[in-house]
C-alpha beads as a LAMMPS data file, in Angstrom:
LAMMPS data file: protein, C-alpha beads

112 atoms
111 bonds

1 atom types
1 bond types

-500.0 500.0 xlo xhi
-500.0 500.0 ylo yhi
-500.0 500.0 zlo zhi

Masses

1 110.0

Atoms # bond

1 1 1 0.000 0.000 0.000
2 1 1 1.001 3.555 -0.650
3 1 1 1.887 5.878 2.234
4 1 1 0.357 8.319 3.156
5 1 1 -2.976 6.507 3.311
6 1 1 -5.920 7.202 1.043
7 1 1 -8.862 8.947 2.744
8 1 1 -11.747 6.504 2.069
9 1 1 -11.837 3.169 3.952
10 1 1 -14.397 0.418 4.568
11 1 1 -14.214 -1.775 7.656
12 1 1 -15.111 -5.412 7.052
13 1 1 -16.657 -5.548 10.527
14 1 1 -19.160 -3.112 11.987
15 1 1 -17.548 -0.703 14.422
16 1 1 -20.237 0.896 16.534
17 1 1 -22.677 0.187 13.662
18 1 1 -20.406 1.997 11.175
19 1 1 -18.401 0.642 8.232
20 1 1 -17.399 3.677 6.121
21 1 1 -14.564 5.861 7.411
22 1 1 -12.393 8.832 6.435
23 1 1 -8.690 8.846 7.294
24 1 1 -8.389 12.241 8.952
25 1 1 -4.833 11.967 10.247
26 1 1 -1.811 9.670 10.230
27 1 1 1.705 9.451 11.557
28 1 1 4.500 7.304 12.849
29 1 1 7.400 5.666 11.099
30 1 1 8.125 2.190 9.797
31 1 1 6.237 -0.469 11.812
32 1 1 4.818 2.175 14.181
33 1 1 2.678 3.904 11.538
34 1 1 -0.927 4.666 12.499
35 1 1 -4.059 6.182 10.964
36 1 1 -6.974 7.958 12.679
37 1 1 -10.305 7.129 11.051
38 1 1 -13.628 8.901 11.606
39 1 1 -16.986 7.459 10.598
40 1 1 -18.564 9.103 7.567
41 1 1 -22.041 9.036 9.149
42 1 1 -21.257 9.467 12.853
43 1 1 -18.319 11.697 13.778
44 1 1 -18.401 10.383 17.350
45 1 1 -16.976 7.065 16.097
46 1 1 -13.224 7.610 15.892
47 1 1 -10.654 4.803 15.768
48 1 1 -6.878 4.825 15.705
49 1 1 -5.625 1.862 13.672
50 1 1 -2.100 0.627 13.079
51 1 1 -1.013 0.794 9.444
52 1 1 -0.347 -2.968 9.423
53 1 1 -3.940 -3.623 10.545
54 1 1 -5.358 -1.148 8.016
55 1 1 -3.631 -2.781 5.045
56 1 1 -4.733 -6.256 6.189
57 1 1 -7.385 -7.095 3.589
58 1 1 -9.280 -9.278 6.072
59 1 1 -10.035 -6.188 8.225
60 1 1 -10.155 -3.137 5.930
61 1 1 -10.651 -2.218 2.281
62 1 1 -9.491 0.985 0.631
63 1 1 -12.431 2.962 -0.772
64 1 1 -16.092 2.729 0.173
65 1 1 -17.479 -0.692 -0.565
66 1 1 -21.106 -1.834 -0.445
67 1 1 -20.908 -5.339 1.005
68 1 1 -22.987 -7.061 3.666
69 1 1 -21.501 -6.960 7.139
70 1 1 -22.427 -9.605 9.659
71 1 1 -19.579 -9.431 12.152
72 1 1 -19.360 -6.779 14.838
73 1 1 -16.188 -5.482 16.429
74 1 1 -15.503 -4.691 20.059
75 1 1 -12.589 -2.513 18.925
76 1 1 -14.510 0.714 19.270
77 1 1 -13.206 4.087 20.311
78 1 1 -15.746 6.859 20.528
79 1 1 -15.536 10.423 21.788
80 1 1 -16.695 9.128 25.154
81 1 1 -13.739 6.823 25.778
82 1 1 -10.948 8.414 23.712
83 1 1 -9.310 11.808 23.991
84 1 1 -10.372 12.907 20.545
85 1 1 -8.920 16.391 20.969
86 1 1 -5.597 14.733 20.198
87 1 1 -6.986 12.551 17.423
88 1 1 -9.566 14.542 15.518
89 1 1 -7.340 17.240 14.030
90 1 1 -7.153 16.637 10.272
91 1 1 -3.738 16.403 8.658
92 1 1 -2.662 19.287 6.416
93 1 1 -3.026 17.153 3.282
94 1 1 -6.474 15.774 4.178
95 1 1 -8.397 18.372 2.184
96 1 1 -10.755 18.556 5.167
97 1 1 -9.465 21.824 6.615
98 1 1 -10.794 25.286 5.812
99 1 1 -9.024 26.943 4.172
100 1 1 -7.085 24.194 2.421
101 1 1 -3.495 25.210 3.056
102 1 1 -1.691 22.741 0.806
103 1 1 -1.731 22.348 -2.932
104 1 1 -1.168 18.622 -2.456
105 1 1 -4.217 16.812 -1.100
106 1 1 -4.275 13.047 -0.510
107 1 1 -6.594 11.115 -2.824
108 1 1 -9.756 9.438 -1.549
109 1 1 -8.447 6.130 -2.889
110 1 1 -5.506 4.867 -4.931
111 1 1 -6.009 3.080 -8.232
112 1 1 -4.379 -0.370 -8.355

Bonds

1 1 1 2
2 1 2 3
3 1 3 4
4 1 4 5
5 1 5 6
6 1 6 7
7 1 7 8
8 1 8 9
9 1 9 10
10 1 10 11
11 1 11 12
12 1 12 13
13 1 13 14
14 1 14 15
15 1 15 16
16 1 16 17
17 1 17 18
18 1 18 19
19 1 19 20
20 1 20 21
21 1 21 22
22 1 22 23
23 1 23 24
24 1 24 25
25 1 25 26
26 1 26 27
27 1 27 28
28 1 28 29
29 1 29 30
30 1 30 31
31 1 31 32
32 1 32 33
33 1 33 34
34 1 34 35
35 1 35 36
36 1 36 37
37 1 37 38
38 1 38 39
39 1 39 40
40 1 40 41
41 1 41 42
42 1 42 43
43 1 43 44
44 1 44 45
45 1 45 46
46 1 46 47
47 1 47 48
48 1 48 49
49 1 49 50
50 1 50 51
51 1 51 52
52 1 52 53
53 1 53 54
54 1 54 55
55 1 55 56
56 1 56 57
57 1 57 58
58 1 58 59
59 1 59 60
60 1 60 61
61 1 61 62
62 1 62 63
63 1 63 64
64 1 64 65
65 1 65 66
66 1 66 67
67 1 67 68
68 1 68 69
69 1 69 70
70 1 70 71
71 1 71 72
72 1 72 73
73 1 73 74
74 1 74 75
75 1 75 76
76 1 76 77
77 1 77 78
78 1 78 79
79 1 79 80
80 1 80 81
81 1 81 82
82 1 82 83
83 1 83 84
84 1 84 85
85 1 85 86
86 1 86 87
87 1 87 88
88 1 88 89
89 1 89 90
90 1 90 91
91 1 91 92
92 1 92 93
93 1 93 94
94 1 94 95
95 1 95 96
96 1 96 97
97 1 97 98
98 1 98 99
99 1 99 100
100 1 100 101
101 1 101 102
102 1 102 103
103 1 103 104
104 1 104 105
105 1 105 106
106 1 106 107
107 1 107 108
108 1 108 109
109 1 109 110
110 1 110 111
111 1 111 112
């Protein structure tokens, strides 16, 4: 997978009833890379996922996919149990800030 991460992601398990997420921030180096994802439909559902877990095709899919989800995950971080003040700040290249301060904005998904 290409680093930095694309913005659109689909979880293959329901996380707090959500499956579609936006990568709002990322960081780390080498094996300690991480990505903060926020639900498209419910901004209170915020998860911080390791890069290795995100690129595992059994857990996540780049882009927004319309598949049936039966499994539910207990790996849920919401604004209630996570300090989102540290997590919910979009990266400069997210294209989610106003005004957009960078000419280079990460794509929603990468073409294979």
